[in-house]
C-alpha atoms as an extended CHARMM CRD file, in Angstrom:
* protein
*
       262  EXT
         1         1  MET       CA             12.7810000000       32.0300000000       79.3830000000  PROA      1               0.0000000000
         2         2  ALA       CA             15.3780000000       34.0220000000       81.2920000000  PROA      2               0.0000000000
         3         3  ALA       CA             14.1290000000       36.7930000000       83.5300000000  PROA      3               0.0000000000
         4         4  ASP       CA             15.8490000000       39.5150000000       81.4530000000  PROA      4               0.0000000000
         5         5  ARG       CA             14.1350000000       38.5260000000       78.1880000000  PROA      5               0.0000000000
         6         6  PRO       CA             11.5390000000       40.9560000000       76.7680000000  PROA      6               0.0000000000
         7         7  VAL       CA              9.0020000000       38.2190000000       76.0170000000  PROA      7               0.0000000000
         8         8  SER       CA              7.8990000000       35.1690000000       77.9900000000  PROA      8               0.0000000000
         9         9  PHE       CA              6.5320000000       32.0990000000       76.2520000000  PROA      9               0.0000000000
        10        10  GLU       CA              5.1720000000       28.9320000000       77.8000000000  PROA      10              0.0000000000
        11        11  ILE       CA              2.9090000000       26.0840000000       76.7830000000  PROA      11              0.0000000000
        12        12  GLU       CA              0.5960000000       24.3730000000       79.2600000000  PROA      12              0.0000000000
        13        13  GLY       CA             -1.4750000000       21.6170000000       77.7460000000  PROA      13              0.0000000000
        14        14  ARG       CA             -3.4610000000       23.0750000000       74.8560000000  PROA      14              0.0000000000
        15        15  VAL       CA             -2.7220000000       26.7240000000       75.7160000000  PROA      15              0.0000000000
        16        16  ALA       CA              0.3250000000       28.7890000000       74.7590000000  PROA      16              0.0000000000
        17        17  ARG       CA              0.8680000000       32.0620000000       76.6100000000  PROA      17              0.0000000000
        18        18  LEU       CA              3.0570000000       34.7730000000       75.1310000000  PROA      18              0.0000000000
        19        19  ALA       CA              3.5690000000       37.9690000000       77.1530000000  PROA      19              0.0000000000
        20        20  LEU       CA              5.4220000000       41.2010000000       76.4870000000  PROA      20              0.0000000000
        21        21  ARG       CA              7.3750000000       41.7890000000       79.6650000000  PROA      21              0.0000000000
        22        22  ARG       CA              9.1170000000       45.1340000000       79.8480000000  PROA      22              0.0000000000
        23        23  PRO       CA              6.4050000000       46.7800000000       81.9650000000  PROA      23              0.0000000000
        24        24  GLU       CA              8.6390000000       49.5910000000       83.2110000000  PROA      24              0.0000000000
        25        25  LYS       CA              8.7580000000       50.8840000000       79.5950000000  PROA      25              0.0000000000
        26        26  LEU       CA              5.1580000000       49.9100000000       78.7370000000  PROA      26              0.0000000000
        27        27  ASN       CA              6.3490000000       46.8910000000       76.7360000000  PROA      27              0.0000000000
        28        28  PRO       CA              8.0100000000       48.6170000000       73.7620000000  PROA      28              0.0000000000
        29        29  LEU       CA              8.3240000000       46.7940000000       70.4560000000  PROA      29              0.0000000000
        30        30  ASP       CA             11.7940000000       46.4120000000       68.9760000000  PROA      30              0.0000000000
        31        31  ASP       CA             13.7320000000       43.8510000000       66.9900000000  PROA      31              0.0000000000
        32        32  GLU       CA             14.5780000000       41.7690000000       70.0620000000  PROA      32              0.0000000000
        33        33  VAL       CA             10.8520000000       41.4840000000       70.8090000000  PROA      33              0.0000000000
        34        34  ARG       CA             10.1040000000       40.6140000000       67.1930000000  PROA      34              0.0000000000
        35        35  LEU       CA             12.6680000000       37.8190000000       67.1400000000  PROA      35              0.0000000000
        36        36  ALA       CA             11.3380000000       36.3900000000       70.4130000000  PROA      36              0.0000000000
        37        37  ILE       CA              7.7610000000       36.4000000000       69.0900000000  PROA      37              0.0000000000
        38        38  LYS       CA              8.9050000000       34.8360000000       65.8230000000  PROA      38              0.0000000000
        39        39  ALA       CA             10.6780000000       32.0270000000       67.7020000000  PROA      39              0.0000000000
        40        40  ALA       CA              7.4410000000       31.3210000000       69.5930000000  PROA      40              0.0000000000
        41        41  LEU       CA              5.3780000000       31.2930000000       66.3830000000  PROA      41              0.0000000000
        42        42  ASP       CA              7.9280000000       29.0120000000       64.6930000000  PROA      42              0.0000000000
        43        43  GLU       CA              7.4530000000       26.5220000000       67.5200000000  PROA      43              0.0000000000
        44        44  LEU       CA              3.6720000000       26.8030000000       67.4010000000  PROA      44              0.0000000000
        45        45  GLU       CA              3.6340000000       26.0700000000       63.6780000000  PROA      45              0.0000000000
        46        46  GLU       CA              4.8490000000       22.5730000000       64.5950000000  PROA      46              0.0000000000
        47        47  ARG       CA              2.4730000000       22.1500000000       67.5530000000  PROA      47              0.0000000000
        48        48  PRO       CA             -1.0430000000       21.4750000000       66.2390000000  PROA      48              0.0000000000
        49        49  ASP       CA             -1.7720000000       19.8110000000       69.5950000000  PROA      49              0.0000000000
        50        50  VAL       CA             -1.8580000000       23.3480000000       71.0570000000  PROA      50              0.0000000000
        51        51  SER       CA             -5.2730000000       24.9140000000       70.4030000000  PROA      51              0.0000000000
        52        52  VAL       CA             -5.0210000000       28.5010000000       71.6790000000  PROA      52              0.0000000000
        53        53  LEU       CA             -2.3800000000       31.2400000000       71.7720000000  PROA      53              0.0000000000
        54        54  LEU       CA             -2.9600000000       34.0300000000       74.3220000000  PROA      54              0.0000000000
        55        55  LEU       CA             -1.0270000000       37.2500000000       73.6650000000  PROA      55              0.0000000000
        56        56  ALA       CA             -0.7850000000       39.7570000000       76.5360000000  PROA      56              0.0000000000
        57        57  GLY       CA              1.3610000000       42.5070000000       78.0310000000  PROA      57              0.0000000000
        58        58  GLU       CA              2.5860000000       42.7240000000       81.6140000000  PROA      58              0.0000000000
        59        59  GLY       CA              2.1940000000       45.7720000000       83.8390000000  PROA      59              0.0000000000
        60        60  ARG       CA              0.1540000000       48.8950000000       83.0880000000  PROA      60              0.0000000000
        61        61  ALA       CA             -0.2370000000       48.4280000000       79.3330000000  PROA      61              0.0000000000
        62        62  PHE       CA             -0.4070000000       45.9190000000       76.5290000000  PROA      62              0.0000000000
        63        63  SER       CA              2.2370000000       47.8940000000       74.6040000000  PROA      63              0.0000000000
        64        64  ALA       CA              2.9610000000       51.5410000000       73.8670000000  PROA      64              0.0000000000
        65        65  GLY       CA              4.5140000000       50.5840000000       70.5290000000  PROA      65              0.0000000000
        66        66  ALA       CA              8.0140000000       51.4530000000       69.3800000000  PROA      66              0.0000000000
        67        67  ASP       CA             10.3110000000       53.1690000000       71.8790000000  PROA      67              0.0000000000
        68        68  LEU       CA             11.0150000000       56.2280000000       69.7230000000  PROA      68              0.0000000000
        69        69  ARG       CA             13.3290000000       57.8340000000       72.2810000000  PROA      69              0.0000000000
        70        70  ARG       CA             15.6300000000       54.8420000000       71.9570000000  PROA      70              0.0000000000
        71        71  THR       CA             15.1680000000       53.7130000000       68.3760000000  PROA      71              0.0000000000
        72        72  GLY       CA             13.2600000000       56.2630000000       66.3300000000  PROA      72              0.0000000000
        73        73  TYR       CA             13.2730000000       53.7460000000       63.4660000000  PROA      73              0.0000000000
        74        74  PRO       CA             17.0860000000       53.7380000000       63.0780000000  PROA      74              0.0000000000
        75        75  PRO       CA             18.6490000000       53.5630000000       59.6030000000  PROA      75              0.0000000000
        76        76  ILE       CA             18.9310000000       50.0480000000       58.1540000000  PROA      76              0.0000000000
        77        77  GLU       CA             22.3220000000       49.1530000000       56.7230000000  PROA      77              0.0000000000
        78        78  GLY       CA             23.0040000000       47.2240000000       53.5260000000  PROA      78              0.0000000000
        79        79  ASP       CA             22.0730000000       47.3350000000       49.8680000000  PROA      79              0.0000000000
        80        80  TRP       CA             18.5750000000       48.1590000000       48.6140000000  PROA      80              0.0000000000
        81        81  VAL       CA             17.2760000000       44.5900000000       48.6060000000  PROA      81              0.0000000000
        82        82  THR       CA             18.5990000000       43.9800000000       52.1420000000  PROA      82              0.0000000000
        83        83  ARG       CA             17.1030000000       47.2110000000       53.4770000000  PROA      83              0.0000000000
        84        84  ARG       CA             13.7700000000       46.4870000000       51.8050000000  PROA      84              0.0000000000
        85        85  HSD       CA             13.6760000000       42.9490000000       53.2290000000  PROA      85              0.0000000000
        86        86  ARG       CA             14.4990000000       44.0800000000       56.7550000000  PROA      86              0.0000000000
        87        87  THR       CA             11.9200000000       46.8610000000       56.6350000000  PROA      87              0.0000000000
        88        88  GLY       CA              9.2430000000       44.2020000000       56.0760000000  PROA      88              0.0000000000
        89        89  THR       CA             10.1260000000       42.0140000000       59.0560000000  PROA      89              0.0000000000
        90        90  TRP       CA              7.1700000000       42.9770000000       61.2550000000  PROA      90              0.0000000000
        91        91  GLN       CA              4.7410000000       42.6120000000       58.3720000000  PROA      91              0.0000000000
        92        92  ARG       CA              5.9590000000       39.0540000000       57.8040000000  PROA      92              0.0000000000
        93        93  LEU       CA              5.5310000000       38.3740000000       61.5240000000  PROA      93              0.0000000000
        94        94  LEU       CA              1.8850000000       39.4680000000       61.3470000000  PROA      94              0.0000000000
        95        95  ASP       CA              1.4080000000       37.2230000000       58.3190000000  PROA      95              0.0000000000
        96        96  GLN       CA              2.7970000000       34.3250000000       60.3380000000  PROA      96              0.0000000000
        97        97  LEU       CA              0.5030000000       35.1350000000       63.2560000000  PROA      97              0.0000000000
        98        98  GLY       CA             -2.3880000000       34.7780000000       60.8370000000  PROA      98              0.0000000000
        99        99  THR       CA             -1.3420000000       31.3380000000       59.5970000000  PROA      99              0.0000000000
       100       100  ILE       CA             -0.3500000000       29.3610000000       62.7090000000  PROA      100             0.0000000000
       101       101  PRO       CA             -2.8260000000       26.5470000000       63.5300000000  PROA      101             0.0000000000
       102       102  GLN       CA             -3.8950000000       27.9770000000       66.8990000000  PROA      102             0.0000000000
       103       103  ALA       CA             -6.8530000000       30.2460000000       67.6070000000  PROA      103             0.0000000000
       104       104  THR       CA             -5.3480000000       33.5430000000       68.7880000000  PROA      104             0.0000000000
       105       105  VAL       CA             -6.5970000000       35.8070000000       71.5910000000  PROA      105             0.0000000000
       106       106  ALA       CA             -5.1760000000       39.2600000000       72.3840000000  PROA      106             0.0000000000
       107       107  ALA       CA             -5.7020000000       40.5720000000       75.9360000000  PROA      107             0.0000000000
       108       108  LEU       CA             -5.6470000000       44.3760000000       75.7290000000  PROA      108             0.0000000000
       109       109  HSD       CA             -5.3480000000       46.8400000000       78.5830000000  PROA      109             0.0000000000
       110       110  GLY       CA             -3.9070000000       50.2830000000       79.1260000000  PROA      110             0.0000000000
       111       111  HSD       CA             -2.0660000000       51.7410000000       76.1400000000  PROA      111             0.0000000000
       112       112  VAL       CA             -2.2360000000       49.9460000000       72.7840000000  PROA      112             0.0000000000
       113       113  VAL       CA             -0.2300000000       52.1080000000       70.3880000000  PROA      113             0.0000000000
       114       114  GLY       CA              1.0200000000       51.8930000000       66.8090000000  PROA      114             0.0000000000
       115       115  GLY       CA              2.5320000000       48.5120000000       66.0380000000  PROA      115             0.0000000000
       116       116  ALA       CA              0.8360000000       47.0550000000       69.1180000000  PROA      116             0.0000000000
       117       117  VAL       CA             -2.5210000000       47.8090000000       67.4820000000  PROA      117             0.0000000000
       118       118  LEU       CA             -1.4760000000       45.8080000000       64.4350000000  PROA      118             0.0000000000
       119       119  LEU       CA             -0.1160000000       42.9540000000       66.5410000000  PROA      119             0.0000000000
       120       120  SER       CA             -3.5180000000       42.6620000000       68.1920000000  PROA      120             0.0000000000
       121       121  VAL       CA             -5.5940000000       43.1930000000       65.0320000000  PROA      121             0.0000000000
       122       122  ALA       CA             -3.8620000000       40.1770000000       63.4930000000  PROA      122             0.0000000000
       123       123  CYS       CA             -5.3890000000       38.0090000000       66.2470000000  PROA      123             0.0000000000
       124       124  ASP       CA             -8.7670000000       36.2510000000       66.0140000000  PROA      124             0.0000000000
       125       125  ILE       CA            -10.3550000000       37.5930000000       69.2150000000  PROA      125             0.0000000000
       126       126  ARG       CA             -9.5520000000       40.7340000000       71.1960000000  PROA      126             0.0000000000
       127       127  VAL       CA            -10.6530000000       41.0690000000       74.8230000000  PROA      127             0.0000000000
       128       128  ALA       CA            -10.2140000000       44.6180000000       76.1530000000  PROA      128             0.0000000000
       129       129  SER       CA            -10.1730000000       46.0880000000       79.6350000000  PROA      129             0.0000000000
       130       130  ALA       CA            -12.2640000000       49.2010000000       80.2150000000  PROA      130             0.0000000000
       131       131  ASP       CA             -9.0420000000       51.2100000000       80.6200000000  PROA      131             0.0000000000
       132       132  THR       CA             -7.7910000000       50.3740000000       77.1090000000  PROA      132             0.0000000000
       133       133  LYS       CA             -6.6600000000       53.3560000000       75.0240000000  PROA      133             0.0000000000
       134       134  LEU       CA             -5.8290000000       52.6530000000       71.3890000000  PROA      134             0.0000000000
       135       135  ARG       CA             -3.8820000000       55.0790000000       69.2330000000  PROA      135             0.0000000000
       136       136  ILE       CA             -2.2690000000       54.8340000000       65.7820000000  PROA      136             0.0000000000
       137       137  PRO       CA              0.2370000000       57.7470000000       65.5740000000  PROA      137             0.0000000000
       138       138  GLU       CA              2.1190000000       56.8520000000       62.3810000000  PROA      138             0.0000000000
       139       139  VAL       CA              0.7980000000       59.7300000000       60.2480000000  PROA      139             0.0000000000
       140       140  GLU       CA              1.6810000000       62.1680000000       63.0340000000  PROA      140             0.0000000000
       141       141  LEU       CA              5.1590000000       60.6030000000       62.9940000000  PROA      141             0.0000000000
       142       142  GLY       CA              5.5130000000       61.4180000000       59.3040000000  PROA      142             0.0000000000
       143       143  ILE       CA              5.0770000000       57.9070000000       57.8890000000  PROA      143             0.0000000000
       144       144  PRO       CA              2.1360000000       56.0410000000       56.3680000000  PROA      144             0.0000000000
       145       145  LEU       CA              0.7050000000       53.1280000000       58.3210000000  PROA      145             0.0000000000
       146       146  THR       CA              2.4070000000       50.0250000000       56.9350000000  PROA      146             0.0000000000
       147       147  TRP       CA              2.8530000000       46.3790000000       58.0730000000  PROA      147             0.0000000000
       148       148  ALA       CA             -0.3630000000       45.7400000000       56.0630000000  PROA      148             0.0000000000
       149       149  GLY       CA             -2.0350000000       47.7910000000       58.7880000000  PROA      149             0.0000000000
       150       150  ILE       CA             -4.6230000000       49.4660000000       56.5640000000  PROA      150             0.0000000000
       151       151  PRO       CA             -6.0620000000       46.2430000000       55.0700000000  PROA      151             0.0000000000
       152       152  LEU       CA             -5.9340000000       44.4880000000       58.4450000000  PROA      152             0.0000000000
       153       153  LEU       CA             -7.9270000000       47.2790000000       60.0690000000  PROA      153             0.0000000000
       154       154  VAL       CA            -10.3500000000       47.5060000000       57.1390000000  PROA      154             0.0000000000
       155       155  ARG       CA            -10.9270000000       43.7690000000       57.4430000000  PROA      155             0.0000000000
       156       156  GLU       CA            -11.8320000000       44.0760000000       61.1240000000  PROA      156             0.0000000000
       157       157  VAL       CA            -13.5690000000       47.4660000000       61.4950000000  PROA      157             0.0000000000
       158       158  GLY       CA            -14.2990000000       48.7030000000       57.9560000000  PROA      158             0.0000000000
       159       159  LEU       CA            -12.9240000000       51.5150000000       55.8200000000  PROA      159             0.0000000000
       160       160  PRO       CA            -14.7130000000       54.5170000000       57.4260000000  PROA      160             0.0000000000
       161       161  VAL       CA            -13.4710000000       53.6800000000       60.9300000000  PROA      161             0.0000000000
       162       162  THR       CA             -9.9930000000       52.9040000000       59.6130000000  PROA      162             0.0000000000
       163       163  ARG       CA             -9.8160000000       56.2980000000       57.8890000000  PROA      163             0.0000000000
       164       164  ASP       CA            -10.8640000000       58.0480000000       61.1050000000  PROA      164             0.0000000000
       165       165  TRP       CA             -8.4120000000       56.3110000000       63.4100000000  PROA      165             0.0000000000
       166       166  VAL       CA             -5.4190000000       56.3790000000       61.0520000000  PROA      166             0.0000000000
       167       167  MET       CA             -5.8320000000       59.8920000000       59.6120000000  PROA      167             0.0000000000
       168       168  THR       CA             -6.6080000000       61.6810000000       62.8930000000  PROA      168             0.0000000000
       169       169  CYS       CA             -4.2900000000       59.6820000000       65.1690000000  PROA      169             0.0000000000
       170       170  ARG       CA             -6.8100000000       60.2570000000       67.9570000000  PROA      170             0.0000000000
       171       171  THR       CA             -7.1260000000       58.1490000000       71.1030000000  PROA      171             0.0000000000
       172       172  VAL       CA             -9.9070000000       55.5470000000       71.0090000000  PROA      172             0.0000000000
       173       173  GLY       CA            -11.4710000000       54.1780000000       74.2020000000  PROA      173             0.0000000000
       174       174  ALA       CA            -12.8820000000       50.7790000000       75.0580000000  PROA      174             0.0000000000
       175       175  ASP       CA            -16.5220000000       51.6690000000       74.3470000000  PROA      175             0.0000000000
       176       176  GLU       CA            -15.6950000000       52.6220000000       70.7720000000  PROA      176             0.0000000000
       177       177  LEU       CA            -13.4980000000       49.5590000000       70.3450000000  PROA      177             0.0000000000
       178       178  LEU       CA            -16.4710000000       47.3750000000       71.2860000000  PROA      178             0.0000000000
       179       179  ARG       CA            -18.9350000000       49.3240000000       69.1520000000  PROA      179             0.0000000000
       180       180  THR       CA            -16.7480000000       49.0620000000       66.0420000000  PROA      180             0.0000000000
       181       181  GLY       CA            -15.9860000000       45.3820000000       66.5380000000  PROA      181             0.0000000000
       182       182  PHE       CA            -12.2500000000       45.8740000000       67.1410000000  PROA      182             0.0000000000
       183       183  ALA       CA            -12.7740000000       44.4180000000       70.6080000000  PROA      183             0.0000000000
       184       184  THR       CA            -15.2060000000       41.5120000000       70.7210000000  PROA      184             0.0000000000
       185       185  ARG       CA            -15.4560000000       41.7020000000       74.5230000000  PROA      185             0.0000000000
       186       186  VAL       CA            -14.8600000000       44.4770000000       77.0480000000  PROA      186             0.0000000000
       187       187  ALA       CA            -14.5510000000       43.8960000000       80.7970000000  PROA      187             0.0000000000
       188       188  THR       CA            -14.1030000000       46.0820000000       83.8410000000  PROA      188             0.0000000000
       189       189  GLU       CA            -10.5400000000       46.4790000000       85.0510000000  PROA      189             0.0000000000
       190       190  GLU       CA            -11.3680000000       44.2490000000       88.0190000000  PROA      190             0.0000000000
       191       191  GLY       CA            -12.9780000000       41.5900000000       85.8330000000  PROA      191             0.0000000000
       192       192  PHE       CA            -10.4720000000       41.7200000000       82.9770000000  PROA      192             0.0000000000
       193       193  ASP       CA             -8.3480000000       38.6800000000       83.8940000000  PROA      193             0.0000000000
       194       194  ALA       CA            -11.4710000000       36.5800000000       84.4670000000  PROA      194             0.0000000000
       195       195  ALA       CA            -12.9140000000       37.6710000000       81.1060000000  PROA      195             0.0000000000
       196       196  VAL       CA             -9.7150000000       36.6330000000       79.3240000000  PROA      196             0.0000000000
       197       197  ASP       CA             -9.6710000000       33.2870000000       81.1390000000  PROA      197             0.0000000000
       198       198  ASP       CA            -13.3360000000       32.7280000000       80.2390000000  PROA      198             0.0000000000
       199       199  CYS       CA            -12.6180000000       33.3540000000       76.5480000000  PROA      199             0.0000000000
       200       200  VAL       CA             -9.7230000000       30.8980000000       76.5370000000  PROA      200             0.0000000000
       201       201  ALA       CA            -11.7980000000       28.3180000000       78.4440000000  PROA      201             0.0000000000
       202       202  GLU       CA            -14.6540000000       28.6230000000       75.9450000000  PROA      202             0.0000000000
       203       203  LEU       CA            -12.2690000000       27.9340000000       73.0690000000  PROA      203             0.0000000000
       204       204  LEU       CA            -10.7430000000       24.9520000000       74.8860000000  PROA      204             0.0000000000
       205       205  ALA       CA            -14.2260000000       23.5380000000       75.4910000000  PROA      205             0.0000000000
       206       206  MET       CA            -14.6170000000       23.0790000000       71.7320000000  PROA      206             0.0000000000
       207       207  PRO       CA            -13.4800000000       19.8290000000       70.0480000000  PROA      207             0.0000000000
       208       208  PRO       CA             -9.8920000000       20.4930000000       68.8850000000  PROA      208             0.0000000000
       209       209  GLY       CA            -10.4040000000       19.3070000000       65.3050000000  PROA      209             0.0000000000
       210       210  PRO       CA            -13.3750000000       21.4960000000       64.3540000000  PROA      210             0.0000000000
       211       211  LEU       CA            -11.8190000000       24.4390000000       66.2350000000  PROA      211             0.0000000000
       212       212  ALA       CA             -8.5980000000       24.1320000000       64.2290000000  PROA      212             0.0000000000
       213       213  MET       CA            -10.5050000000       23.8140000000       60.9500000000  PROA      213             0.0000000000
       214       214  THR       CA            -12.6320000000       26.8560000000       61.7470000000  PROA      214             0.0000000000
       215       215  ARG       CA             -9.5380000000       28.8510000000       62.6680000000  PROA      215             0.0000000000
       216       216  ALA       CA             -7.8920000000       27.8600000000       59.3670000000  PROA      216             0.0000000000
       217       217  MET       CA            -11.0700000000       28.6490000000       57.4200000000  PROA      217             0.0000000000
       218       218  THR       CA            -11.6440000000       32.0960000000       58.9130000000  PROA      218             0.0000000000
       219       219  ALA       CA             -7.9400000000       32.9770000000       58.6360000000  PROA      219             0.0000000000
       220       220  ALA       CA             -7.9680000000       32.0390000000       54.9500000000  PROA      220             0.0000000000
       221       221  ILE       CA            -11.0820000000       34.1590000000       54.3400000000  PROA      221             0.0000000000
       222       222  GLY       CA             -9.3820000000       37.0590000000       56.1130000000  PROA      222             0.0000000000
       223       223  ARG       CA             -6.4070000000       36.8350000000       53.7670000000  PROA      223             0.0000000000
       224       224  THR       CA             -8.7000000000       37.2750000000       50.7450000000  PROA      224             0.0000000000
       225       225  ASN       CA             -9.3170000000       40.9400000000       51.6470000000  PROA      225             0.0000000000
       226       226  PRO       CA             -8.3480000000       42.7600000000       48.4070000000  PROA      226             0.0000000000
       227       227  GLY       CA             -6.2110000000       45.2780000000       50.2390000000  PROA      227             0.0000000000
       228       228  MET       CA             -3.9360000000       42.5210000000       51.5360000000  PROA      228             0.0000000000
       229       229  VAL       CA             -2.6480000000       42.0460000000       47.9840000000  PROA      229             0.0000000000
       230       230  ALA       CA             -1.5010000000       45.6700000000       47.7660000000  PROA      230             0.0000000000
       231       231  ALA       CA              0.3630000000       45.4400000000       51.0780000000  PROA      231             0.0000000000
       232       232  TRP       CA              3.3900000000       43.9780000000       49.2650000000  PROA      232             0.0000000000
       233       233  GLY       CA              4.4760000000       47.6100000000       48.7480000000  PROA      233             0.0000000000
       234       234  ASP       CA              4.3560000000       48.5950000000       52.4210000000  PROA      234             0.0000000000
       235       235  ALA       CA              8.0620000000       47.9720000000       52.9770000000  PROA      235             0.0000000000
       236       236  ASP       CA              8.8690000000       50.3090000000       50.0820000000  PROA      236             0.0000000000
       237       237  HSD       CA              6.5420000000       53.0130000000       51.4070000000  PROA      237             0.0000000000
       238       238  GLN       CA              8.0800000000       52.8180000000       54.8680000000  PROA      238             0.0000000000
       239       239  LEU       CA             11.6760000000       52.7190000000       53.6410000000  PROA      239             0.0000000000
       240       240  TRP       CA             11.0480000000       55.7270000000       51.3990000000  PROA      240             0.0000000000
       241       241  SER       CA              9.4590000000       57.6410000000       54.2660000000  PROA      241             0.0000000000
       242       242  PHE       CA             12.5720000000       57.1730000000       56.4070000000  PROA      242             0.0000000000
       243       243  THR       CA             14.6050000000       59.1900000000       53.8810000000  PROA      243             0.0000000000
       244       244  GLU       CA             12.4430000000       62.3150000000       54.2060000000  PROA      244             0.0000000000
       245       245  ASP       CA             13.1990000000       65.3490000000       56.3720000000  PROA      245             0.0000000000
       246       246  GLU       CA              9.4400000000       65.5510000000       57.0350000000  PROA      246             0.0000000000
       247       247  TYR       CA              9.6360000000       62.1860000000       58.8490000000  PROA      247             0.0000000000
       248       248  ARG       CA             12.6300000000       63.2100000000       60.9790000000  PROA      248             0.0000000000
       249       249  ASP       CA             11.0180000000       66.5300000000       61.9030000000  PROA      249             0.0000000000
       250       250  ALA       CA              7.7220000000       64.8190000000       62.7720000000  PROA      250             0.0000000000
       251       251  VAL       CA              9.4120000000       62.2630000000       65.0380000000  PROA      251             0.0000000000
       252       252  ARG       CA             11.3310000000       65.0360000000       66.8000000000  PROA      252             0.0000000000
       253       253  ARG       CA              8.1340000000       67.0230000000       67.4440000000  PROA      253             0.0000000000
       254       254  TYR       CA              6.3070000000       63.9000000000       68.6060000000  PROA      254             0.0000000000
       255       255  ILE       CA              8.9950000000       63.0270000000       71.1490000000  PROA      255             0.0000000000
       256       256  GLU       CA              9.3760000000       66.6010000000       72.3980000000  PROA      256             0.0000000000
       257       257  ALA       CA              5.6130000000       66.9210000000       72.9130000000  PROA      257             0.0000000000
       258       258  ARG       CA              5.6260000000       63.8340000000       75.1290000000  PROA      258             0.0000000000
       259       259  THR       CA              8.8220000000       64.4870000000       77.0780000000  PROA      259             0.0000000000
       260       260  PRO       CA              8.0890000000       66.0140000000       80.5060000000  PROA      260             0.0000000000
       261       261  SER       CA              9.7800000000       69.4110000000       80.9810000000  PROA      261             0.0000000000
       262       262  ARG       CA             12.3130000000       69.5480000000       83.7530000000  PROA      262             0.0000000000
């Protein structure tokens, strides 16, 4: 892909590598990023010869989530059905990430915030660096966690941990990520790249057929989580939240608290 694109995507043999690549802004998530990821997943849906997708972020962080200073969840134009459909775009992307034929590995380091948490929780295996700091700030921003985020987190770490992380919006370190099962492996900062490579190599060492069947089987079981059924309403919850003064005030306070004084 061109050097100015926000996402790089390449396939080498049985491995696809997808990287968020706006490191100067800590790899923010926006619609351009979503469309680039979707194009990669569309291609992978037709490439069963590829066994593993590795998702990573360049620079100092996996992703600090949405760039609220630039976007702040801007208003969506169009009639009700159009606005509702567009509000659910990221949720549909996560659904697609859960149904492609490849085993998926997320390589997490530095900040993993908001939507970036959900992008990684939709993957099969998460390898974290010791410097990883996870945070889910949506409630602080005046909106409920959507994108099917609640059922996805409950599926991976259970309801008590999900309540804690989502309701308090606190920062969670690598030790807790490993203890709760969010991260299946944690490595030192120096050993992080090697740990990610080892995980990918272990998957590639498996016979492709049984690996693909196991991926499909576990993904299907994951979709049977009862909460996933209720997530159809997430787009409505999010769209409604955007109309509230409480949301706009919360976003303003959030940005001001994190903007260095001059």
